[in-house]
C-alpha positions in Angstrom: 12.8 -5.7 16.1 9.1 -6.4 16.7 7.9 -7.8 20.0 8.5 -11.6 20.3 5.7 -14.0 20.7 5.0 -15.9 23.9 5.0 -19.6 23.1 3.0 -22.1 25.2 4.8 -24.3 27.7 4.0 -27.8 28.8 4.1 -31.3 27.4 1.1 -30.8 25.1 2.9 -28.5 22.7 2.9 -29.6 19.0 4.3 -28.2 15.8 2.6 -28.0 12.4 4.9 -27.2 9.5 3.9 -26.0 6.0 5.5 -27.7 3.0 7.0 -24.4 1.8 9.2 -24.4 4.9 10.6 -27.9 4.2 11.2 -27.1 0.6 13.1 -23.9 1.5 15.2 -25.8 4.0 16.0 -28.5 1.4 16.8 -25.8 -1.2 19.2 -24.1 1.2 20.9 -27.4 2.0 21.5 -28.1 -1.7 22.9 -24.6 -2.2 25.2 -24.7 0.9 28.9 -24.0 0.7 31.4 -26.7 -0.1 32.5 -28.5 3.0 29.6 -27.0 5.0 28.0 -29.8 7.1 24.6 -28.1 7.6 22.6 -24.9 7.3 20.6 -23.2 10.0 17.9 -20.5 9.9 15.0 -18.8 11.6 11.4 -20.2 11.8 8.5 -17.8 11.5 4.8 -18.5 12.3 1.9 -18.2 14.7 0.8 -19.8 17.9 -2.7 -20.9 18.8 -4.1 -23.3 21.4 -0.7 -24.9 22.1 0.0 -25.5 18.4 3.0 -23.7 16.8 2.2 -23.3 13.1 5.5 -22.7 11.2 4.6 -20.9 8.0 7.9 -19.4 6.7 11.7 -19.5 7.3 14.9 -18.0 6.1 18.5 -19.1 6.2 21.0 -17.4 8.5 24.7 -17.7 7.4 26.9 -19.2 10.2 30.2 -20.8 11.0 30.6 -23.2 13.9 33.2 -25.3 15.7 33.1 -27.4 18.8 33.6 -24.4 21.1 31.8 -21.5 19.4 29.3 -20.5 16.8 29.4 -17.4 14.5 26.0 -16.3 13.4 25.3 -13.4 10.9 23.1 -11.4 13.3 22.8 -8.5 11.0 21.5 -10.7 8.2 19.0 -12.3 10.7 17.7 -9.0 11.9 17.4 -7.6 8.3 15.5 -10.6 7.0 13.1 -10.5 9.9 12.4 -6.8 9.5 11.7 -7.3 5.8 9.5 -10.3 6.5 7.5 -8.2 9.0 6.6 -5.8 6.3 5.1 -8.6 4.3 3.6 -10.7 7.1 3.4 -8.7 10.3 1.3 -11.3 12.1 4.2 -13.9 11.9 6.8 -13.9 14.6 9.9 -15.8 15.4 9.0 -19.2 16.9 12.4 -20.9 16.7 15.1 -22.1 14.4 15.9 -25.0 12.1 19.0 -27.0 11.3 19.6 -29.8 8.7 21.0 -33.1 9.7 20.0 -36.3 11.4 21.2 -35.6 15.0 21.6 -32.8 17.5 25.0 -31.0 17.6 26.9 -29.9 20.6 26.7 -26.3 19.4 22.9 -26.4 19.3 22.7 -25.3 22.9 24.5 -22.0 22.0 22.2 -21.4 19.1 19.2 -22.2 21.2 20.4 -19.6 23.8 20.6 -17.0 21.0 17.1 -17.7 19.9 15.9 -17.6 23.5 16.5 -13.9 23.3 14.4 -13.6 20.1 11.5 -15.7 21.3 10.3 -17.2 24.6 10.7 -21.0 24.5 11.9 -21.2 20.9 11.4 -24.5 19.0 14.3 -26.3 17.4 13.4 -28.2 14.2 15.8 -30.7 12.7 15.2 -31.6 9.1 17.0 -34.8 8.0 18.3 -33.9 4.6 20.7 -36.9 4.7 17.7 -39.3 4.1 18.9 -41.6 6.9 17.3 -45.1 6.4 15.9 -43.7 3.1 13.4 -41.6 5.0 12.8 -37.9 5.1 12.1 -37.0 8.7 11.4 -33.8 10.6 11.7 -33.6 14.4 11.0 -30.7 16.7 12.4 -30.0 20.2 11.9 -27.6 23.0 14.6 -27.0 25.6 14.9 -26.8 29.3 17.8 -25.9 31.6 19.3 -28.4 33.9 20.7 -26.7 37.0 22.1 -27.6 40.4 21.1 -24.9 42.7 21.8 -21.6 41.0 24.4 -23.2 38.7 23.3 -24.0 35.2 24.8 -27.4 34.1 23.4 -28.0 30.6 20.6 -27.5 28.2 18.3 -30.5 27.5 16.3 -30.9 24.3 12.9 -32.6 24.6 11.2 -33.9 21.5 7.6 -32.7 20.8 5.1 -33.9 18.1 5.7 -32.4 14.7 3.5 -32.9 11.6 3.2 -31.4 8.1 0.0 -29.6 7.1 -1.2 -28.6 3.7 -3.4 -25.7 2.5 -5.5 -26.2 -0.6 -2.9 -24.4 -2.9 0.0 -26.2 -1.2 -1.6 -29.6 -1.7 -1.9 -29.1 -5.4 1.8 -28.4 -5.7 2.8 -31.2 -3.4 0.7 -33.7 -5.2 2.2 -32.6 -8.5 5.7 -33.2 -7.2 4.8 -36.5 -5.6 3.2 -37.9 -8.8 6.3 -36.9 -10.8 4.6 -35.2 -13.6 7.8 -34.6 -15.6 9.6 -37.6 -14.0 13.1 -36.4 -14.9 15.9 -38.9 -15.2 19.0 -38.9 -13.0 21.0 -36.7 -15.4 18.2 -34.0 -15.7 17.9 -34.0 -11.9 21.5 -32.9 -11.5 20.9 -30.0 -13.8 17.9 -28.6 -11.9 20.0 -27.3 -9.0 21.4 -24.3 -11.0 18.6 -23.6 -13.5 18.7 -20.2 -15.1 15.7 -18.2 -16.3 16.3 -19.4 -19.9 16.0 -23.0 -18.7 12.7 -22.1 -17.0 11.5 -20.5 -20.3 12.4 -23.8 -22.1 10.3 -25.7 -19.5 7.4 -23.3 -20.1 7.7 -23.9 -23.8 7.5 -27.7 -23.2 4.5 -27.2 -21.0 2.8 -25.1 -23.7 3.6 -27.8 -26.3 1.9 -30.4 -24.1 -1.1 -28.1 -23.7 -1.4 -27.7 -27.4 -1.3 -31.5 -27.9 -4.0 -32.0 -25.3 -6.2 -29.4 -26.9 -5.8 -31.0 -30.3 -6.7 -34.4 -28.9 -9.8 -33.0 -27.2 -10.8 -31.2 -30.5 -10.3 -34.4 -32.5 -12.5 -36.3 -30.0 -15.3 -33.7 -30.3 -15.1 -33.7 -34.1 -15.4 -37.5 -34.1 -18.4 -37.5 -31.9 -20.1 -34.8 -34.0 -19.4 -36.9 -37.1 -20.8 -40.0 -35.6 -17.6 -41.9 -35.7 -17.3 -42.3 -31.9 -20.1 -42.7 -29.4 -20.2 -39.7 -27.1 -19.5 -40.1 -23.4 -21.6 -37.7 -21.2 -19.0 -37.7 -18.4 -16.3 -36.5 -20.9 -18.7 -33.9 -22.3 -19.4 -32.5 -18.9 -15.7 -32.4 -18.0 -14.8 -30.6 -21.3 -17.7 -28.1 -20.7 -16.6 -27.4 -17.1 -13.0 -26.9 -18.3 -14.0 -24.5 -21.0 -16.1 -22.5 -18.5 -12.9 -21.9 -16.4 -11.0 -20.4 -19.3 -11.0 -16.6 -19.0 -12.2 -14.8 -22.1 -9.4 -12.5 -23.0 -8.5 -10.7 -26.1 -5.1 -11.7 -27.7 -3.6 -8.3 -26.8 -4.7 -8.5 -23.2 -3.3 -12.0 -22.8 0.0 -11.0 -24.3 0.2 -8.0 -22.0 -0.5 -10.1 -18.9 1.9 -12.8 -20.0 4.8 -10.3 -20.7 4.1 -8.6 -17.4 4.4 -11.9 -15.5 7.7 -12.8 -17.3 9.1 -9.4 -16.4 8.1 -10.0 -12.7 9.8 -13.4 -12.8 13.0 -11.8 -14.2 13.0 -9.1 -11.5 12.6 -11.7 -8.7 15.5 -13.7 -10.2 17.7 -10.7 -10.4 16.9 -9.6 -6.9 17.6 -13.1 -5.5 20.9 -13.2 -7.3 21.8 -9.8 -6.0 20.9 -10.7 -2.4 23.0 -13.9 -2.7 26.0 -12.0 -4.0 25.6 -9.4 -1.1 25.5 -12.2 1.5 28.6 -13.9 0.0 30.5 -10.5 0.0 29.5 -9.8 3.6 30.8 -13.3 4.6 34.1 -12.7 2.8 34.6 -9.4 4.4 33.8 -10.8 7.8 32.0 -7.6 8.9 28.5 -9.1 9.6 29.4 -12.2 11.6 29.1 -11.8 15.4 30.1 -14.5 17.9 27.6 -16.3 20.2 29.1 -17.2 23.5 
């Protein structure tokens, strides 16, 4: 594995989390196994000026009881090595868990990640929506000892905030405004959407786009015919919008569109294949190693 990052120490440490991390954690919680209380995983990011910026994460399969924790170490190492090929500047900065409280087994998992990163951060994402709030808390740990004898591990809460990049803010704003505003029944169906369902969603989006273009064209025709008084603000907005549309021939557009569809199908296939591989490894019990 790559060299671990040295995290800052002290009371002025803070954590900044990107929205994609929280969305990945929530998605993993929704897809968890039946009767599984929570999911855990590895946090990846960078450290600068006592600020730990969490940019990515991945789930690590595990089983836990009151006395021991079984973590899929092979899966953890494989995922980290693959991520290093894509983003070599990001290192292991800690781990996450879903739930509203700390668990007794968290000390064992924290000890495991202490071997992966110096002073790892533990982030708790409350997917139970306690008090109808979605909260994220971050902790660092310190050892309580009496002489040379280690007595316990204490978790100390540190500031944790969510930050947005320009592209992330667009997606987050779209979700918060509820563009499609699905009803309760449709929300239940989104958990296991297939590629065909996504294609239907794309068709609906294209239908809305055609309707908007038709309304804009009707407005321009009415202004040219003198039926409606033209609004300079609307005219400038339409001109700026048209200036952003790339000038592509029909054949070039179809080629680019078909290529993106094939890429999406390939990603869907690979994700399903990886999910099946992980499930098979868990059934065989060959990848899980105990943490003591």
